[in-house]
N, C-alpha and C positions, 0 to 999 in steps of 0.2 A: 212179712210181705216185702218183696224186693221191687223197688221202682227204679226205672232208668230215667236219668235226666237228659234231655235233649237241649242243645243250644240252637234255638230256632234261627238265630242270626247267622249261624255257620251253615251255609247252604251246601258245603262240600259233603255233609253227612248224608245228603239225599241225592239220588241219581235220577233226576227228572230229565228225561231225554226229550228234547224238542226236535220234532221232525223238520229237517231242512227241505226246502223245495228242491226238486230235481230239475236242473237246467241243462238243456242240450244246446251247445254252441256249435253252429255249423258255419262253414265258410266256403266260398268259391273265390279263388285268387288267380291272377295271372302272374304277378311278380312277387307274391309272398306277403304283401303288406296287409291284406285282409286277415290272413292267418296271424300275423304279428299282433294286430289289434285284438283279435279274439283270444289269443294267449295272454295278452295283457289284461283283458277283462277277466279271464279265468283266475289269474293271479290275484286280482283285486277282490274277487267275489268268493274265493274258495272257503273262507271262514263262515259264510252265510248260506251257501248252497252246495248241494251235491252236483258236481259238474262233469259232463263228458264233452270233450271238444273233438270234432270230426270234420273231415274234408268232404265236401260234395264232389270234388274233383276226383277223389279216389273211389268213392262209393256213394251213390245217390239214393240208396235204399236204407232209410233210417226209420225205426219204429218210434214215431213221435208220441204215440199213445202212452208210452212208459214215462213221459216227462210232464212236469207241471208247467214249465216255461221253455220257450224256444227263442234263441237269438240267432238270426241269420245275417251274416255279413257277406257282401258281394262287391266285387270291383267291376268297373265299366271299362271296356276297351273298344275303341272306334264307335262309340255311341250306344253300345248295348251291354247289358249284363249278359253273362254267359248262358247258353241254352240250358245247362243243368240246373240253374237257379229257377228259371221259368218252369221246367219240368218238375222240380221238387215241390214248388208251391202249388202247382196245379194238381199234382197227384196226392198231396196231403192237405188240400184246402179245407175239407170238412173237419179234420182233426185240428188243424191250426186255429180254426174259428172257435174251438172249444177251450183253447189254451190261452195263457198270457204270452204274448209274443212281442218281439222287438226285431226291427230290421234296420241295418245301416248299409248305405251305398257309398262306395269310394269312387270318386270321379274328379278329374282335374278341373272341370268346370266349376266345382265348388270352391276353387281358390278365389273366385270373385265374390265379394260380399253379397251382392244382389242375387247370387245363386247358391248360397251356402246354407240354406235351410230346406227341410223337407217340403215346405209349402211353395218354395220358389225354384227348386232344382229340377230341371226338365227330365233328367234321367230317372230319378226316384218317382216322380209323378207318372211318367210314362210306364214304368215297370209295374207299379202298384195298380194302375188303372187296367193294364193289359191282363194281369193275373187276377183282378178283382179281389184283392186282399187289402185289409185295413188293419195292420198290426197295432197293438196297444201303444208301442213306442216306435218312433221313426227318427233316424238321424242320417246326416250326410256329412262326409268328410272329404277334403280335397285329396288326401293321400300323398303319394310319392311318385316322382318321375325319376327313374333310375336309368338315365341315358347309357352309362357304361355297360350295363348288363343286356341292353337290347341288341338284337342282331341288326345288320345294316339296313334291310328293308323297313323294319319297324322303327328304327331310329330316324330314318329319313321321313317316314310317313308322319311320325309324331312331331318331328321338327317342323314340318310344313304346317301342321295344325297349330303348333305353338307360335309360329311366325304370323299366321292369320289371326290368332286370338291374343296376340301380345303376351305370350308366355315365355318361359325361360328357354334360351337357345344355346347355353353353354353345354356342349356334348361331353365334357370331361367330368361333369359333376352329377351327384344325386341331389335332386331338389325335393325336399320334404316339406309339404304344405300342411301336414297333419296338425290340426289344432288339438293338442292333447288335453287342453282344458275342456273342450267340447266332448272329447272321448270320455273324460272323467265324469262329466255331467250325465252322459248316457249310462255309464256304469252305475252311478248313484241311483238313477231312475230304475234300472234293472234290479238293484238291491231291494227296492221297495215294491217291486212289481206284484208279488203275491199278497202283499199287505193291503193293496188297494182293491 
């Protein structure tokens, strides 16, 4: 009789495949910062999840039913998230309600401590109320103000807003208010999303 000895402590002898959750990361961006944050999240989460990153600005028709989790990131310009973000959530609301979901908003108002949380930021509150969506995770980040890349009318309009709200006025600089520690906290919460 031939017997084979297994070293039970050596798990490399066994191929137990653990199914990773499928995560769809979508973004809508004006200046590219929401995309940057989504790609950063993808890089941090790629070992734990099967991830697709896509732009709502290029294609707003995504089959969310094929995913376990959805992260949507969107920037605000002149007081509103872009219309494609509203459209996406409204068209996919029933499916989103069945999934584990996360949403982050980028807006310069969040540079002020009293408006830097999902519970106190007027833009994320207004958006989520309007689309009647309650994602499992919510975050808000102040984002980035890239004066040099703005065309003249936008630069002047935003400069006026910054003058009124006591924001940065140096037109030669990129002002990055992103709290990357808060971004990392959101990513760690997304890492645990399907566990909860």
